[in-house]
C-alpha positions as protocol buffer text, in pm:
chain_id: "A"
residue {
  index: 1
  type: MET
  ca { x: -3272 y: 2391 z: -840 }
}
residue {
  index: 2
  type: VAL
  ca { x: -2969 y: 2176 z: -924 }
}
residue {
  index: 3
  type: LYS
  ca { x: -3021 y: 2015 z: -1267 }
}
residue {
  index: 4
  type: ALA
  ca { x: -2668 y: 1901 z: -1349 }
}
residue {
  index: 5
  type: ILE
  ca { x: -2368 y: 1786 z: -1146 }
}
residue {
  index: 6
  type: PHE
  ca { x: -2008 y: 1742 z: -1247 }
}
residue {
  index: 7
  type: PHE
  ca { x: -1774 y: 1510 z: -1060 }
}
residue {
  index: 8
  type: ASP
  ca { x: -1405 y: 1461 z: -1050 }
}
residue {
  index: 9
  type: ILE
  ca { x: -1315 y: 1100 z: -1034 }
}
residue {
  index: 10
  type: ASP
  ca { x: -986 y: 1029 z: -823 }
}
residue {
  index: 11
  type: GLY
  ca { x: -1029 y: 1149 z: -475 }
}
residue {
  index: 12
  type: THR
  ca { x: -1381 y: 1266 z: -531 }
}
residue {
  index: 13
  type: LEU
  ca { x: -1602 y: 991 z: -648 }
}
residue {
  index: 14
  type: VAL
  ca { x: -1336 y: 709 z: -622 }
}
residue {
  index: 15
  type: SER
  ca { x: -1126 y: 636 z: -305 }
}
residue {
  index: 16
  type: PHE
  ca { x: -751 y: 633 z: -334 }
}
residue {
  index: 17
  type: ASN
  ca { x: -773 y: 337 z: -92 }
}
residue {
  index: 18
  type: THR
  ca { x: -1030 y: 118 z: -260 }
}
residue {
  index: 19
  type: HIS
  ca { x: -1006 y: 255 z: -614 }
}
residue {
  index: 20
  type: ARG
  ca { x: -1376 y: 215 z: -650 }
}
residue {
  index: 21
  type: MET
  ca { x: -1702 y: 421 z: -579 }
}
residue {
  index: 22
  type: SER
  ca { x: -1879 y: 308 z: -270 }
}
residue {
  index: 23
  type: GLU
  ca { x: -2200 y: 109 z: -317 }
}
residue {
  index: 24
  type: HIS
  ca { x: -2381 y: 372 z: -103 }
}
residue {
  index: 25
  type: LEU
  ca { x: -2263 y: 644 z: -339 }
}
residue {
  index: 26
  type: LYS
  ca { x: -2369 y: 459 z: -654 }
}
residue {
  index: 27
  type: GLU
  ca { x: -2718 y: 402 z: -513 }
}
residue {
  index: 28
  type: LYS
  ca { x: -2746 y: 779 z: -433 }
}
residue {
  index: 29
  type: LEU
  ca { x: -2632 y: 868 z: -797 }
}
residue {
  index: 30
  type: HIS
  ca { x: -2897 y: 630 z: -932 }
}
residue {
  index: 31
  type: GLU
  ca { x: -3153 y: 812 z: -713 }
}
residue {
  index: 32
  type: LEU
  ca { x: -3047 y: 1152 z: -865 }
}
residue {
  index: 33
  type: GLN
  ca { x: -3076 y: 1025 z: -1226 }
}
residue {
  index: 34
  type: ALA
  ca { x: -3423 y: 892 z: -1140 }
}
residue {
  index: 35
  type: LYS
  ca { x: -3513 y: 1250 z: -1028 }
}
residue {
  index: 36
  type: GLY
  ca { x: -3385 y: 1377 z: -1367 }
}
residue {
  index: 37
  type: VAL
  ca { x: -3063 y: 1533 z: -1251 }
}
residue {
  index: 38
  type: LYS
  ca { x: -2794 y: 1492 z: -1516 }
}
residue {
  index: 39
  type: LEU
  ca { x: -2461 y: 1357 z: -1394 }
}
residue {
  index: 40
  type: PHE
  ca { x: -2133 y: 1418 z: -1573 }
}
residue {
  index: 41
  type: ILE
  ca { x: -1768 y: 1326 z: -1521 }
}
residue {
  index: 42
  type: SER
  ca { x: -1510 y: 1598 z: -1527 }
}
residue {
  index: 43
  type: SER
  ca { x: -1159 y: 1456 z: -1521 }
}
residue {
  index: 44
  type: GLY
  ca { x: -793 y: 1488 z: -1617 }
}
residue {
  index: 45
  type: ARG
  ca { x: -827 y: 1118 z: -1744 }
}
residue {
  index: 46
  type: ALA
  ca { x: -930 y: 1022 z: -2089 }
}
residue {
  index: 47
  type: ARG
  ca { x: -1217 y: 778 z: -2116 }
}
residue {
  index: 48
  type: LEU
  ca { x: -962 y: 528 z: -2243 }
}
residue {
  index: 49
  type: VAL
  ca { x: -829 y: 497 z: -1887 }
}
residue {
  index: 50
  type: MET
  ca { x: -1144 y: 563 z: -1683 }
}
residue {
  index: 51
  type: ASN
  ca { x: -1112 y: 212 z: -1540 }
}
residue {
  index: 52
  type: ASN
  ca { x: -1269 y: 276 z: -1194 }
}
residue {
  index: 53
  type: LEU
  ca { x: -1635 y: 392 z: -1252 }
}
residue {
  index: 54
  type: ASP
  ca { x: -1797 y: 45 z: -1261 }
}
residue {
  index: 55
  type: ASP
  ca { x: -1973 y: 113 z: -1593 }
}
residue {
  index: 56
  type: PHE
  ca { x: -2207 y: 369 z: -1412 }
}
residue {
  index: 57
  type: PRO
  ca { x: -2423 y: 527 z: -1677 }
}
residue {
  index: 58
  type: PHE
  ca { x: -2307 y: 884 z: -1658 }
}
residue {
  index: 59
  type: ASP
  ca { x: -2475 y: 1135 z: -1899 }
}
residue {
  index: 60
  type: GLY
  ca { x: -2147 y: 1285 z: -2044 }
}
residue {
  index: 61
  type: TYR
  ca { x: -1781 y: 1337 z: -1993 }
}
residue {
  index: 62
  type: VAL
  ca { x: -1547 y: 1634 z: -1972 }
}
residue {
  index: 63
  type: GLU
  ca { x: -1220 y: 1451 z: -2059 }
}
residue {
  index: 64
  type: MET
  ca { x: -847 y: 1550 z: -2028 }
}
residue {
  index: 65
  type: ASN
  ca { x: -926 y: 1882 z: -1856 }
}
residue {
  index: 66
  type: GLY
  ca { x: -1150 y: 2008 z: -2136 }
}
residue {
  index: 67
  type: ALA
  ca { x: -982 y: 1880 z: -2423 }
}
residue {
  index: 68
  type: LYS
  ca { x: -1268 y: 1646 z: -2534 }
}
residue {
  index: 69
  type: THR
  ca { x: -1629 y: 1664 z: -2423 }
}
residue {
  index: 70
  type: THR
  ca { x: -1904 y: 1411 z: -2489 }
}
residue {
  index: 71
  type: LEU
  ca { x: -2272 y: 1417 z: -2425 }
}
residue {
  index: 72
  type: GLY
  ca { x: -2403 y: 1069 z: -2433 }
}
residue {
  index: 73
  type: GLU
  ca { x: -2182 y: 906 z: -2692 }
}
residue {
  index: 74
  type: GLU
  ca { x: -2163 y: 1224 z: -2908 }
}
residue {
  index: 75
  type: VAL
  ca { x: -1843 y: 1426 z: -2901 }
}
residue {
  index: 76
  type: ILE
  ca { x: -1957 y: 1777 z: -2889 }
}
residue {
  index: 77
  type: ASP
  ca { x: -1627 y: 1952 z: -2847 }
}
residue {
  index: 78
  type: SER
  ca { x: -1272 y: 1840 z: -2923 }
}
residue {
  index: 79
  type: HIS
  ca { x: -943 y: 2033 z: -2912 }
}
residue {
  index: 80
  type: PRO
  ca { x: -626 y: 1835 z: -2977 }
}
residue {
  index: 81
  type: LEU
  ca { x: -277 y: 1980 z: -2941 }
}
residue {
  index: 82
  type: SER
  ca { x: -110 y: 2098 z: -3259 }
}
residue {
  index: 83
  type: LYS
  ca { x: 117 y: 1840 z: -3419 }
}
residue {
  index: 84
  type: GLU
  ca { x: 408 y: 2080 z: -3366 }
}
residue {
  index: 85
  type: THR
  ca { x: 337 y: 2118 z: -2998 }
}
residue {
  index: 86
  type: SER
  ca { x: 274 y: 1753 z: -2953 }
}
residue {
  index: 87
  type: LEU
  ca { x: 612 y: 1660 z: -3111 }
}
residue {
  index: 88
  type: GLN
  ca { x: 777 y: 1930 z: -2898 }
}
residue {
  index: 89
  type: ILE
  ca { x: 659 y: 1786 z: -2572 }
}
residue {
  index: 90
  type: ALA
  ca { x: 737 y: 1434 z: -2664 }
}
residue {
  index: 91
  type: GLY
  ca { x: 1091 y: 1551 z: -2764 }
}
residue {
  index: 92
  type: ILE
  ca { x: 1147 y: 1733 z: -2417 }
}
residue {
  index: 93
  type: ALA
  ca { x: 1021 y: 1423 z: -2242 }
}
residue {
  index: 94
  type: GLU
  ca { x: 1262 y: 1202 z: -2418 }
}
residue {
  index: 95
  type: ARG
  ca { x: 1557 y: 1439 z: -2402 }
}
residue {
  index: 96
  type: GLU
  ca { x: 1513 y: 1488 z: -2025 }
}
residue {
  index: 97
  type: ASN
  ca { x: 1438 y: 1111 z: -1971 }
}
residue {
  index: 98
  type: VAL
  ca { x: 1130 y: 1196 z: -1776 }
}
residue {
  index: 99
  type: SER
  ca { x: 820 y: 989 z: -1731 }
}
residue {
  index: 100
  type: CYS
  ca { x: 525 y: 1130 z: -1933 }
}
residue {
  index: 101
  type: TRP
  ca { x: 177 y: 1000 z: -2005 }
}
residue {
  index: 102
  type: VAL
  ca { x: 19 y: 1076 z: -2335 }
}
residue {
  index: 103
  type: PHE
  ca { x: -349 y: 1069 z: -2413 }
}
residue {
  index: 104
  type: ALA
  ca { x: -437 y: 1046 z: -2777 }
}
residue {
  index: 105
  type: ASP
  ca { x: -731 y: 954 z: -3010 }
}
residue {
  index: 106
  type: THR
  ca { x: -696 y: 575 z: -2977 }
}
residue {
  index: 107
  type: VAL
  ca { x: -415 y: 522 z: -2733 }
}
residue {
  index: 108
  type: ALA
  ca { x: -312 y: 638 z: -2382 }
}
residue {
  index: 109
  type: GLY
  ca { x: -5 y: 532 z: -2200 }
}
residue {
  index: 110
  type: ILE
  ca { x: 327 y: 632 z: -2052 }
}
residue {
  index: 111
  type: ASN
  ca { x: 688 y: 630 z: -2196 }
}
residue {
  index: 112
  type: HIS
  ca { x: 854 y: 462 z: -1901 }
}
residue {
  index: 113
  type: GLY
  ca { x: 834 y: 423 z: -1529 }
}
residue {
  index: 114
  type: SER
  ca { x: 1010 y: 611 z: -1241 }
}
residue {
  index: 115
  type: PRO
  ca { x: 970 y: 610 z: -869 }
}
residue {
  index: 116
  type: GLN
  ca { x: 733 y: 907 z: -878 }
}
residue {
  index: 117
  type: ALA
  ca { x: 534 y: 764 z: -1162 }
}
residue {
  index: 118
  type: ASN
  ca { x: 504 y: 435 z: -1005 }
}
residue {
  index: 119
  type: GLU
  ca { x: 380 y: 593 z: -683 }
}
residue {
  index: 120
  type: VAL
  ca { x: 111 y: 784 z: -871 }
}
residue {
  index: 121
  type: ALA
  ca { x: 12 y: 461 z: -1066 }
}
residue {
  index: 122
  type: ASP
  ca { x: -38 y: 292 z: -737 }
}
residue {
  index: 123
  type: MET
  ca { x: -238 y: 591 z: -588 }
}
residue {
  index: 124
  type: ILE
  ca { x: -486 y: 594 z: -876 }
}
residue {
  index: 125
  type: ASN
  ca { x: -461 y: 224 z: -980 }
}
residue {
  index: 126
  type: LEU
  ca { x: -354 y: 292 z: -1326 }
}
residue {
  index: 127
  type: HIS
  ca { x: -76 y: 52 z: -1443 }
}
residue {
  index: 128
  type: PRO
  ca { x: -2 y: 30 z: -1812 }
}
residue {
  index: 129
  type: ASP
  ca { x: 85 y: -304 z: -1947 }
}
residue {
  index: 130
  type: HIS
  ca { x: 347 y: -176 z: -2177 }
}
residue {
  index: 131
  type: PHE
  ca { x: 545 y: 155 z: -2250 }
}
residue {
  index: 132
  type: LEU
  ca { x: 491 y: 385 z: -2547 }
}
residue {
  index: 133
  type: ASP
  ca { x: 726 y: 547 z: -2779 }
}
residue {
  index: 134
  type: LEU
  ca { x: 617 y: 914 z: -2737 }
}
residue {
  index: 135
  type: PRO
  ca { x: 764 y: 1066 z: -3057 }
}
residue {
  index: 136
  type: ARG
  ca { x: 602 y: 791 z: -3266 }
}
residue {
  index: 137
  type: ILE
  ca { x: 265 y: 863 z: -3095 }
}
residue {
  index: 138
  type: ALA
  ca { x: 304 y: 1231 z: -3157 }
}
residue {
  index: 139
  type: ARG
  ca { x: 370 y: 1160 z: -3525 }
}
residue {
  index: 140
  type: GLU
  ca { x: 103 y: 906 z: -3586 }
}
residue {
  index: 141
  type: HIS
  ca { x: -175 y: 1011 z: -3358 }
}
residue {
  index: 142
  type: THR
  ca { x: -400 y: 1299 z: -3250 }
}
residue {
  index: 143
  type: VAL
  ca { x: -279 y: 1396 z: -2906 }
}
residue {
  index: 144
  type: TYR
  ca { x: -499 y: 1587 z: -2661 }
}
residue {
  index: 145
  type: GLU
  ca { x: -302 y: 1591 z: -2339 }
}
residue {
  index: 146
  type: TYR
  ca { x: 30 y: 1505 z: -2189 }
}
residue {
  index: 147
  type: THR
  ca { x: 101 y: 1454 z: -1818 }
}
residue {
  index: 148
  type: ILE
  ca { x: 470 y: 1513 z: -1768 }
}
residue {
  index: 149
  type: PHE
  ca { x: 649 y: 1438 z: -1437 }
}
residue {
  index: 150
  type: PHE
  ca { x: 815 y: 1782 z: -1385 }
}
residue {
  index: 151
  type: ASP
  ca { x: 813 y: 1970 z: -1062 }
}
residue {
  index: 152
  type: ASP
  ca { x: 779 y: 2347 z: -1059 }
}
residue {
  index: 153
  type: GLU
  ca { x: 1152 y: 2411 z: -1103 }
}
residue {
  index: 154
  type: HIS
  ca { x: 1179 y: 2185 z: -1402 }
}
residue {
  index: 155
  type: ALA
  ca { x: 847 y: 2317 z: -1557 }
}
residue {
  index: 156
  type: ASN
  ca { x: 966 y: 2677 z: -1512 }
}
residue {
  index: 157
  type: ARG
  ca { x: 1298 y: 2609 z: -1682 }
}
residue {
  index: 158
  type: LEU
  ca { x: 1216 y: 2344 z: -1951 }
}
residue {
  index: 159
  type: LEU
  ca { x: 847 y: 2403 z: -2041 }
}
residue {
  index: 160
  type: PHE
  ca { x: 710 y: 2749 z: -1979 }
}
residue {
  index: 161
  type: PRO
  ca { x: 980 y: 2930 z: -2188 }
}
residue {
  index: 162
  type: VAL
  ca { x: 942 y: 2717 z: -2497 }
}
residue {
  index: 163
  type: LEU
  ca { x: 583 y: 2587 z: -2530 }
}
residue {
  index: 164
  type: LYS
  ca { x: 323 y: 2820 z: -2686 }
}
residue {
  index: 165
  type: ASP
  ca { x: -55 y: 2808 z: -2700 }
}
residue {
  index: 166
  type: VAL
  ca { x: -98 y: 2555 z: -2422 }
}
residue {
  index: 167
  type: ALA
  ca { x: -246 y: 2558 z: -2065 }
}
residue {
  index: 168
  type: TYR
  ca { x: -105 y: 2384 z: -1763 }
}
residue {
  index: 169
  type: THR
  ca { x: -280 y: 2236 z: -1460 }
}
residue {
  index: 170
  type: ARG
  ca { x: -143 y: 2059 z: -1162 }
}
residue {
  index: 171
  type: TRP
  ca { x: -320 y: 1856 z: -900 }
}
residue {
  index: 172
  type: HIS
  ca { x: -9 y: 1677 z: -756 }
}
residue {
  index: 173
  type: PRO
  ca { x: 336 y: 1819 z: -693 }
}
residue {
  index: 174
  type: TYR
  ca { x: 495 y: 1545 z: -902 }
}
residue {
  index: 175
  type: PHE
  ca { x: 336 y: 1623 z: -1236 }
}
residue {
  index: 176
  type: LEU
  ca { x: 136 y: 1867 z: -1452 }
}
residue {
  index: 177
  type: ASP
  ca { x: -113 y: 1827 z: -1731 }
}
residue {
  index: 178
  type: ILE
  ca { x: -54 y: 2002 z: -2068 }
}
residue {
  index: 179
  type: VAL
  ca { x: -353 y: 2076 z: -2295 }
}
residue {
  index: 180
  type: PRO
  ca { x: -438 y: 2341 z: -2554 }
}
residue {
  index: 181
  type: GLU
  ca { x: -466 y: 2701 z: -2445 }
}
residue {
  index: 182
  type: GLY
  ca { x: -793 y: 2807 z: -2304 }
}
residue {
  index: 183
  type: LEU
  ca { x: -910 y: 2464 z: -2179 }
}
residue {
  index: 184
  type: SER
  ca { x: -1024 y: 2354 z: -1836 }
}
residue {
  index: 185
  type: LYS
  ca { x: -1281 y: 2154 z: -1673 }
}
residue {
  index: 186
  type: SER
  ca { x: -1510 y: 2454 z: -1667 }
}
residue {
  index: 187
  type: TYR
  ca { x: -1472 y: 2500 z: -2046 }
}
residue {
  index: 188
  type: GLY
  ca { x: -1601 y: 2160 z: -2102 }
}
residue {
  index: 189
  type: ALA
  ca { x: -1884 y: 2198 z: -1848 }
}
residue {
  index: 190
  type: ALA
  ca { x: -2000 y: 2518 z: -2019 }
}
residue {
  index: 191
  type: ARG
  ca { x: -2021 y: 2332 z: -2356 }
}
residue {
  index: 192
  type: ILE
  ca { x: -2238 y: 2063 z: -2196 }
}
residue {
  index: 193
  type: LEU
  ca { x: -2469 y: 2307 z: -2030 }
}
residue {
  index: 194
  type: GLU
  ca { x: -2511 y: 2507 z: -2345 }
}
residue {
  index: 195
  type: ARG
  ca { x: -2625 y: 2189 z: -2517 }
}
residue {
  index: 196
  type: ILE
  ca { x: -2870 y: 2071 z: -2255 }
}
residue {
  index: 197
  type: GLY
  ca { x: -3010 y: 2419 z: -2172 }
}
residue {
  index: 198
  type: VAL
  ca { x: -2907 y: 2444 z: -1817 }
}
residue {
  index: 199
  type: LYS
  ca { x: -2766 y: 2763 z: -1654 }
}
residue {
  index: 200
  type: ARG
  ca { x: -2435 y: 2748 z: -1464 }
}
residue {
  index: 201
  type: GLU
  ca { x: -2631 y: 2858 z: -1152 }
}
residue {
  index: 202
  type: GLU
  ca { x: -2829 y: 2533 z: -1178 }
}
residue {
  index: 203
  type: CYS
  ca { x: -2521 y: 2309 z: -1170 }
}
residue {
  index: 204
  type: MET
  ca { x: -2296 y: 2175 z: -898 }
}
residue {
  index: 205
  type: ALA
  ca { x: -1926 y: 2056 z: -924 }
}
residue {
  index: 206
  type: PHE
  ca { x: -1718 y: 1844 z: -696 }
}
residue {
  index: 207
  type: GLY
  ca { x: -1345 y: 1807 z: -681 }
}
residue {
  index: 208
  type: ASP
  ca { x: -1020 y: 1769 z: -464 }
}
residue {
  index: 209
  type: GLY
  ca { x: -727 y: 1891 z: -674 }
}
residue {
  index: 210
  type: GLY
  ca { x: -596 y: 2191 z: -835 }
}
residue {
  index: 211
  type: ASN
  ca { x: -739 y: 2110 z: -1189 }
}
residue {
  index: 212
  type: ASP
  ca { x: -1089 y: 2128 z: -1019 }
}
residue {
  index: 213
  type: ILE
  ca { x: -1074 y: 2494 z: -918 }
}
residue {
  index: 214
  type: PRO
  ca { x: -1196 y: 2631 z: -1245 }
}
residue {
  index: 215
  type: ILE
  ca { x: -1506 y: 2427 z: -1251 }
}
residue {
  index: 216
  type: ILE
  ca { x: -1567 y: 2464 z: -870 }
}
residue {
  index: 217
  type: GLU
  ca { x: -1553 y: 2839 z: -923 }
}
residue {
  index: 218
  type: TYR
  ca { x: -1769 y: 2820 z: -1231 }
}
residue {
  index: 219
  type: ALA
  ca { x: -2052 y: 2615 z: -1082 }
}
residue {
  index: 220
  type: GLY
  ca { x: -2346 y: 2759 z: -894 }
}
residue {
  index: 221
  type: ILE
  ca { x: -2240 y: 2547 z: -613 }
}
residue {
  index: 222
  type: GLY
  ca { x: -1881 y: 2437 z: -593 }
}
residue {
  index: 223
  type: VAL
  ca { x: -1784 y: 2173 z: -340 }
}
residue {
  index: 224
  type: ALA
  ca { x: -1439 y: 2065 z: -219 }
}
residue {
  index: 225
  type: MET
  ca { x: -1385 y: 1723 z: -74 }
}
residue {
  index: 226
  type: GLY
  ca { x: -1258 y: 1696 z: 283 }
}
residue {
  index: 227
  type: ASN
  ca { x: -938 y: 1548 z: 139 }
}
residue {
  index: 228
  type: ALA
  ca { x: -894 y: 1840 z: -104 }
}
residue {
  index: 229
  type: THR
  ca { x: -582 y: 2059 z: -111 }
}
residue {
  index: 230
  type: ASP
  ca { x: -626 y: 2409 z: 64 }
}
residue {
  index: 231
  type: ASP
  ca { x: -643 y: 2598 z: -245 }
}
residue {
  index: 232
  type: VAL
  ca { x: -949 y: 2391 z: -361 }
}
residue {
  index: 233
  type: LYS
  ca { x: -1113 y: 2437 z: -27 }
}
residue {
  index: 234
  type: THR
  ca { x: -1072 y: 2814 z: -51 }
}
residue {
  index: 235
  type: ALA
  ca { x: -1217 y: 2819 z: -399 }
}
residue {
  index: 236
  type: ALA
  ca { x: -1523 y: 2627 z: -295 }
}
residue {
  index: 237
  type: ASP
  ca { x: -1859 y: 2728 z: -159 }
}
residue {
  index: 238
  type: TYR
  ca { x: -1876 y: 2424 z: 78 }
}
residue {
  index: 239
  type: VAL
  ca { x: -1623 y: 2181 z: 211 }
}
residue {
  index: 240
  type: THR
  ca { x: -1773 y: 1828 z: 267 }
}
residue {
  index: 241
  type: ASP
  ca { x: -1647 y: 1519 z: 418 }
}
residue {
  index: 242
  type: THR
  ca { x: -1365 y: 1301 z: 266 }
}
residue {
  index: 243
  type: VAL
  ca { x: -1409 y: 1062 z: -27 }
}
residue {
  index: 244
  type: ASP
  ca { x: -1383 y: 771 z: 213 }
}
residue {
  index: 245
  type: GLU
  ca { x: -1669 y: 922 z: 425 }
}
residue {
  index: 246
  type: ASP
  ca { x: -1891 y: 951 z: 116 }
}
residue {
  index: 247
  type: GLY
  ca { x: -1837 y: 1332 z: 111 }
}
residue {
  index: 248
  type: VAL
  ca { x: -2029 y: 1358 z: -217 }
}
residue {
  index: 249
  type: VAL
  ca { x: -2345 y: 1223 z: -43 }
}
residue {
  index: 250
  type: THR
  ca { x: -2300 y: 1456 z: 255 }
}
residue {
  index: 251
  type: ALA
  ca { x: -2288 y: 1757 z: 28 }
}
residue {
  index: 252
  type: LEU
  ca { x: -2587 y: 1645 z: -174 }
}
residue {
  index: 253
  type: GLU
  ca { x: -2788 y: 1599 z: 133 }
}
residue {
  index: 254
  type: HIS
  ca { x: -2668 y: 1929 z: 276 }
}
residue {
  index: 255
  type: PHE
  ca { x: -2795 y: 2115 z: -19 }
}
residue {
  index: 256
  type: GLY
  ca { x: -3119 y: 1933 z: -48 }
}
residue {
  index: 257
  type: VAL
  ca { x: -3038 y: 1771 z: -378 }
}
residue {
  index: 258
  type: LEU
  ca { x: -3104 y: 1430 z: -232 }
}
């Protein structure tokens, strides 16, 4: 019996075309909650920039690829980057003049635009109204995650040899996310399941990008969206329809959860 479900946001719950959940999907999510199923977000986003969930009352959040996890409004697990590492990443981004998002305690934003960063902003409908001074944010705030616009070649040359005690995840060829070592969406999901007394075999997870693979493999039932990348589909137990075809609902009905 499925007692808890974890959802990615962009490309899973939320369409890249409409930037919203469908009304049909929201209706079905309310039905699940009425049946007692716990619903959680598992995202690379921080809650500060979850601007596309229409205030739906999810039961908790795995934010920033596991760097911060909340149950209700209680933070039950939190792992910021060290100050040294945060300053190091901010310095690399500034030195290389590369676009880089920062997700901190009370602030989230990007240092400057670029063609690739602007394309992604349009894709996920996330447009900051001003730019941030990354080194200042690193000095003055607690930082959980950076999203830096490096392809594999630049990451192999400029990040991997110098950064210590971090984990990387990529769900788009333009950029990769950087969080403390050992973190992932599955890590955050495990913390929630421990607290609510649900076994991993009793949960489902949905996703479409590379950062969803750990939680899709962790869950009792892992579902890849029809628009997911091939590596995500390979990791999944089931491949459903696309986000624009309400693939989440299709899978829930397929497994008899709805």
